[in-house]
MISE-630665 format. One record per residue (C-alpha): residue number from 1; x, y, z. Coordinates in pm, 1 decimal. Example, Ala and Ser with C-alpha at 12.3 -4.5 7.8 and 13.67 -1.06 7.14 Angstrom:
2
   nr        c1        c2        c3
    1    1230.0    -450.0     780.0
    2    1367.0    -106.0     714.0
This chain:
312
   nr        c1        c2        c3
    1    -700.3    2211.7    9378.4
    2    -618.6    2518.7    9176.6
    3    -738.4    2541.8    8819.5
    4    -774.6    2809.9    8554.5
    5   -1122.8    2765.9    8410.7
    6   -1400.0    2936.7    8216.2
    7   -1764.3    2980.2    8325.4
    8   -1877.2    3120.0    7987.4
    9   -1757.8    3125.2    7628.3
   10   -1580.7    3445.2    7528.0
   11   -1252.7    3629.4    7514.4
   12    -936.2    3580.2    7727.4
   13   -1096.9    3759.4    8025.2
   14   -1309.6    3451.8    8079.8
   15    -999.9    3267.9    8210.9
   16   -1021.9    3275.4    8588.9
   17    -859.4    3097.3    8884.2
   18   -1102.9    2852.4    9041.0
   19   -1075.3    2599.2    9322.5
   20   -1225.5    2265.5    9216.4
   21   -1224.8    1922.2    9379.7
   22    -930.7    1704.7    9303.0
   23   -1046.1    1422.8    9075.7
   24   -1036.1    1055.3    9168.0
   25    -917.8     800.3    8913.2
   26   -1159.1     541.1    8786.1
   27   -1055.8     174.4    8778.4
   28    -872.9     211.3    8445.5
   29    -733.1     561.1    8511.3
   30    -431.2     724.2    8669.9
   31    -427.8    1046.1    8873.6
   32    -147.0    1276.3    8760.9
   33       7.6    1558.1    8960.8
   34      69.9    1795.0    8671.1
   35     410.6    1961.0    8645.6
   36     362.4    2120.2    8304.2
   37      87.7    2166.9    8050.9
   38      66.5    2315.5    7699.4
   39    -153.8    2558.8    7519.8
   40    -291.5    2462.7    7180.3
   41    -519.0    2640.9    6927.9
   42    -808.1    2410.0    7027.3
   43    -797.0    2573.8    7374.9
   44    -884.2    2926.8    7265.9
   45   -1111.0    2813.3    6983.3
   46   -1315.7    2619.2    7237.8
   47   -1292.8    2916.6    7480.9
   48   -1437.5    3150.5    7216.3
   49   -1724.5    2907.6    7149.3
   50   -1621.6    2818.6    6797.8
   51   -1644.1    2445.1    6862.1
   52   -1977.3    2420.6    7041.4
   53   -2141.8    2215.2    6764.9
   54   -1864.7    1955.4    6771.7
   55   -1768.4    1961.5    7140.7
   56   -2036.9    1994.3    7408.3
   57   -1901.5    2041.3    7763.2
   58   -2061.2    2162.0    8087.7
   59   -1929.6    2468.4    8273.2
   60   -1698.4    2528.2    8443.8
   61   -1457.9    2407.5    8178.4
   62   -1092.1    2356.8    8260.1
   63    -919.0    2392.6    7923.8
   64    -588.6    2227.1    7822.2
   65    -530.6    1879.0    7682.9
   66    -153.2    1826.7    7715.4
   67       5.7    1722.6    8044.8
   68     329.1    1593.1    8192.6
   69     364.2    1500.7    8557.1
   70     389.1    1229.6    8817.4
   71     149.0     945.4    8882.0
   72     -10.8    1021.8    9218.2
   73    -264.2     737.7    9234.9
   74    -373.8     446.1    9016.3
   75    -711.2     276.8    8960.5
   76    -731.0     -83.9    9076.2
   77    -720.4    -220.1    8720.0
   78    -406.0     -28.5    8620.7
   79     -93.0    -239.3    8585.0
   80      98.7     -29.4    8334.2
   81     204.0     248.9    8576.3
   82     300.6     284.5    8941.1
   83     282.5     580.1    9182.3
   84     585.8     800.0    9119.7
   85     614.3     729.1    8745.3
   86     687.4    1026.3    8521.1
   87     422.6    1028.6    8248.1
   88     283.7    1244.7    7970.8
   89     -54.9    1226.4    7805.3
   90    -316.5    1374.9    7578.3
   91    -621.5    1282.8    7789.5
   92    -971.7    1245.8    7656.4
   93   -1141.4    1575.2    7580.4
   94   -1356.9    1651.6    7884.3
   95   -1444.8    1959.7    8091.3
   96   -1162.4    1880.3    8331.4
   97    -850.7    1955.6    8128.3
   98    -493.2    2020.3    8226.2
   99    -485.9    2386.2    8342.3
  100    -493.7    2230.8    8684.5
  101    -277.6    2086.7    8959.8
  102    -416.6    1736.7    8899.6
  103    -592.2    1548.6    8622.3
  104    -704.1    1196.8    8553.7
  105    -644.6     999.1    8231.8
  106    -708.3     652.3    8108.0
  107    -385.0     457.5    8159.7
  108    -376.7     332.8    7799.3
  109    -353.5     693.7    7676.0
  110     -38.1     780.6    7873.9
  111     328.6     697.1    7825.2
  112     643.8     709.9    8031.4
  113     860.3    1020.1    7987.2
  114    1213.9     932.0    7875.4
  115    1481.2     989.0    8138.3
  116    1652.7    1252.4    7924.0
  117    1337.8    1465.5    7887.7
  118    1209.8    1719.5    8145.6
  119     844.9    1787.8    8221.8
  120     827.2    2111.6    8018.0
  121     962.0    1941.6    7709.9
  122     740.0    1637.2    7757.5
  123     425.6    1857.6    7789.5
  124     499.3    1996.0    7442.0
  125     454.5    1652.4    7278.6
  126     115.4    1476.5    7316.1
  127    -134.5    1676.7    7119.3
  128      94.8    1822.5    6849.6
  129     323.1    1518.4    6827.8
  130      35.7    1269.9    6798.4
  131    -140.1    1490.1    6544.1
  132     173.5    1508.3    6330.7
  133     239.5    1133.4    6360.7
  134    -118.5    1034.2    6272.7
  135    -146.3    1282.5    5986.0
  136     179.3    1155.5    5830.1
  137     149.1     782.7    5891.3
  138    -196.5     667.3    5996.3
  139    -382.6     886.9    5744.0
  140    -118.2    1013.9    5504.8
  141      49.2     672.9    5467.8
  142     387.4     845.9    5411.3
  143     664.3     615.5    5292.2
  144    1040.2     652.2    5279.4
  145    1166.1     842.2    4969.2
  146     826.8    1014.0    4917.1
  147     789.3    1391.2    4908.7
  148     579.1    1575.5    5163.9
  149     489.3    1944.7    5199.7
  150     424.4    2045.1    5559.1
  151     269.3    2389.3    5606.8
  152     372.4    2619.0    5889.7
  153     678.5    2418.6    5982.4
  154     772.8    2639.0    6278.7
  155     446.0    2571.1    6457.9
  156     375.8    2296.6    6709.1
  157     245.1    2032.9    6466.4
  158     476.4    2140.2    6182.9
  159     796.8    2114.4    6386.1
  160     712.2    1761.2    6486.3
  161     596.2    1659.3    6142.9
  162     923.7    1772.0    5980.3
  163    1129.8    1558.8    6221.3
  164     902.6    1251.1    6201.9
  165     901.1    1263.6    5821.7
  166    1277.4    1286.9    5808.8
  167    1312.0     997.0    6053.6
  168    1102.9     797.8    5807.2
  169    1332.6     891.7    5517.4
  170    1102.4    1123.8    5331.3
  171    1197.9    1441.3    5147.9
  172    1042.3    1741.1    5324.4
  173     939.0    2088.7    5207.1
  174     781.6    2339.8    5440.1
  175     655.9    2695.1    5452.7
  176     769.1    2964.8    5700.3
  177     844.1    3328.7    5743.1
  178    1194.2    3456.3    5676.7
  179    1290.0    3452.2    6049.4
  180    1235.2    3074.5    6074.2
  181    1410.4    2954.3    5757.6
  182    1741.9    2862.3    5924.8
  183    1560.0    2705.6    6222.4
  184    1360.2    2473.4    5995.7
  185    1667.6    2368.4    5799.6
  186    1824.0    2273.4    6130.3
  187    1521.0    2056.0    6202.6
  188    1590.9    1872.3    5878.7
  189    1365.4    2034.2    5616.8
  190    1511.8    1990.0    5267.1
  191    1334.5    2294.0    5122.9
  192    1197.4    2592.9    5314.0
  193     970.8    2832.8    5122.3
  194     934.5    3187.1    5254.1
  195     563.6    3242.0    5219.1
  196     616.5    3621.0    5255.0
  197     796.1    3633.4    4917.0
  198     719.1    3311.4    4736.3
  199     404.4    3127.9    4623.8
  200     465.3    2761.4    4721.7
  201     213.2    2641.1    4460.7
  202     433.1    2780.6    4183.8
  203     750.2    2644.8    4342.7
  204     655.7    2281.5    4405.9
  205     501.3    1999.1    4203.6
  206     479.1    1619.6    4192.0
  207     447.8    1580.8    4571.1
  208     303.9    1269.4    4731.4
  209     158.3    1423.9    5046.1
  210      55.9    1762.4    5187.1
  211      -4.7    1823.5    5558.6
  212    -238.3    2122.6    5580.2
  213    -232.4    2309.2    5910.3
  214    -384.0    2635.6    5779.4
  215    -691.7    2571.1    5566.7
  216    -853.1    2831.1    5342.2
  217    -661.4    2954.2    5035.1
  218    -349.9    2762.8    5145.1
  219    -538.0    2435.3    5140.8
  220    -698.8    2518.6    4808.7
  221    -362.2    2598.6    4647.3
  222    -208.0    2281.1    4793.1
  223    -394.5    2059.5    4549.5
  224    -177.5    2186.3    4262.3
  225     150.3    2060.5    4414.9
  226      27.9    1698.3    4440.8
  227      77.1    1430.8    4181.6
  228    -217.4    1221.8    4069.2
  229    -269.8     961.2    4339.9
  230    -128.0    1198.7    4599.8
  231    -279.6    1263.7    4943.4
  232    -380.8    1578.7    5133.8
  233    -442.2    1560.1    5506.3
  234    -583.4    1866.8    5682.4
  235    -601.6    1909.4    6058.5
  236    -813.0    2227.4    6038.8
  237   -1070.2    2209.2    5761.1
  238   -1247.5    1945.5    5553.3
  239   -1098.2    1945.7    5202.7
  240   -1312.1    1984.0    4884.2
  241   -1408.9    1626.5    4800.8
  242   -1520.0    1710.2    4443.5
  243   -1195.2    1887.0    4366.2
  244    -988.6    1604.8    4514.0
  245   -1181.1    1343.2    4313.0
  246   -1139.5    1538.3    3987.6
  247    -764.6    1557.9    4040.9
  248    -728.4    1191.3    4145.4
  249    -622.7    1294.3    4498.3
  250    -726.3    1145.3    4829.2
  251    -809.6    1420.3    5078.5
  252    -906.3    1386.2    5445.2
  253    -968.2    1590.9    5753.8
  254    -805.1    1430.1    6059.5
  255    -906.7    1489.1    6421.2
  256    -654.7    1366.0    6673.0
  257    -714.0    1028.1    6839.9
  258    -535.8    1000.0    7177.1
  259    -311.2     691.0    7175.9
  260     -63.5     581.0    7441.7
  261     112.8     334.7    7216.2
  262     187.4     599.0    6956.5
  263     296.4     835.1    7232.6
  264     545.2     565.8    7341.9
  265     684.8     557.9    6985.2
  266     743.8     934.1    7007.4
  267     900.6     881.9    7351.8
  268    1144.3     631.8    7198.9
  269    1237.7     883.5    6929.7
  270    1309.1    1141.1    7202.9
  271    1511.9     890.0    7399.8
  272    1727.0     832.6    7086.6
  273    1740.9    1210.2    7026.9
  274    1596.8    1171.7    6679.8
  275    1294.9    1386.1    6783.5
  276    1341.9    1719.8    6957.2
  277    1030.4    1893.2    7090.1
  278    1052.7    2268.6    7048.4
  279     950.4    2463.4    7356.7
  280     883.2    2814.7    7233.6
  281     773.0    3019.3    7534.1
  282     681.4    2932.0    7894.4
  283     421.1    3108.1    8110.0
  284     330.2    3087.6    8479.5
  285      20.8    2905.3    8607.6
  286    -192.9    3213.6    8677.5
  287    -480.7    3407.3    8523.5
  288    -239.1    3657.6    8366.6
  289      -9.9    3379.4    8250.0
  290    -284.0    3188.7    8073.4
  291    -424.6    3502.2    7918.3
  292     -82.1    3592.8    7777.4
  293     -33.5    3231.1    7653.8
  294    -373.2    3238.5    7475.1
  295    -288.9    3575.0    7322.0
  296      31.6    3431.5    7174.7
  297    -142.7    3122.8    7041.6
  298    -417.7    3335.8    6882.0
  299    -148.1    3538.9    6697.5
  300     -60.7    3229.1    6484.8
  301     305.3    3330.7    6525.9
  302     411.6    3103.2    6809.3
  303     737.6    2917.1    6746.1
  304     722.7    2559.7    6877.5
  305     494.8    2489.9    7173.9
  306     354.9    2720.3    7441.5
  307     411.7    2573.6    7788.5
  308     256.8    2641.4    8131.1
  309     458.8    2560.6    8440.9
  310     201.7    2416.4    8678.0
  311     403.0    2308.1    8984.4
  312     769.5    2318.4    9072.1
């Protein structure tokens, strides 16, 4: 099968087309013919070698951990899915990712794609959607009527988090550039702060939760907008425990946990049209296509999710 893989850590030129054996599903797995995949920041960070201490994989590495496609084969223990089912998944993080024509995944990590959602839209959901859901609810314990600040609302995680929080009944503030202000208001944000002109930490206070997607100075300044007893959840950098404790704030770093049941919850939201995945830009399944997709992701200015069309 065709894949786009890397044989060494390094820049975008390491992404090369490579023929690898089609995987076979284990007893508890499904084989998926991939129709669409997505590019996420973890892809190029791993490609560059930034994550070698946390994630150890053998070369060649097929990057990509978002997929939507059709069940092609099932392991003998699988009862949840049948051949021909339309599914999407954030599979376990292995060296056989989703920049490929086929991938395997444990059946309990996948979910059925709603009838009203196409493959490209479904591929935008698993990694970013689950990250947003878990940061808000599993870790952030967000409740209806609470106030949450979501950084970088126009990004993949941010655009999901805004909608999920609004579905819950929370009041949402977010940060964005001037070109995305109207877009984020359409998603449901109650307050959009233009980070190019306004310091959010001087604009907001008494918030219950912050979802930090940026780290660094932005994370540091986010402490000041939280009330005592508030929560900060970062998906990029471990918060300062001493500072959090001194302010009476609970602060955590959250690393996504693949979960088919939670993915089914997101699927139900999409079925009801209360969650709209934002497909930003789509690229072809080729060396040049993946290099361009990585370049866009590395710019930190992608709107919504970056999608790769794998097969027609």
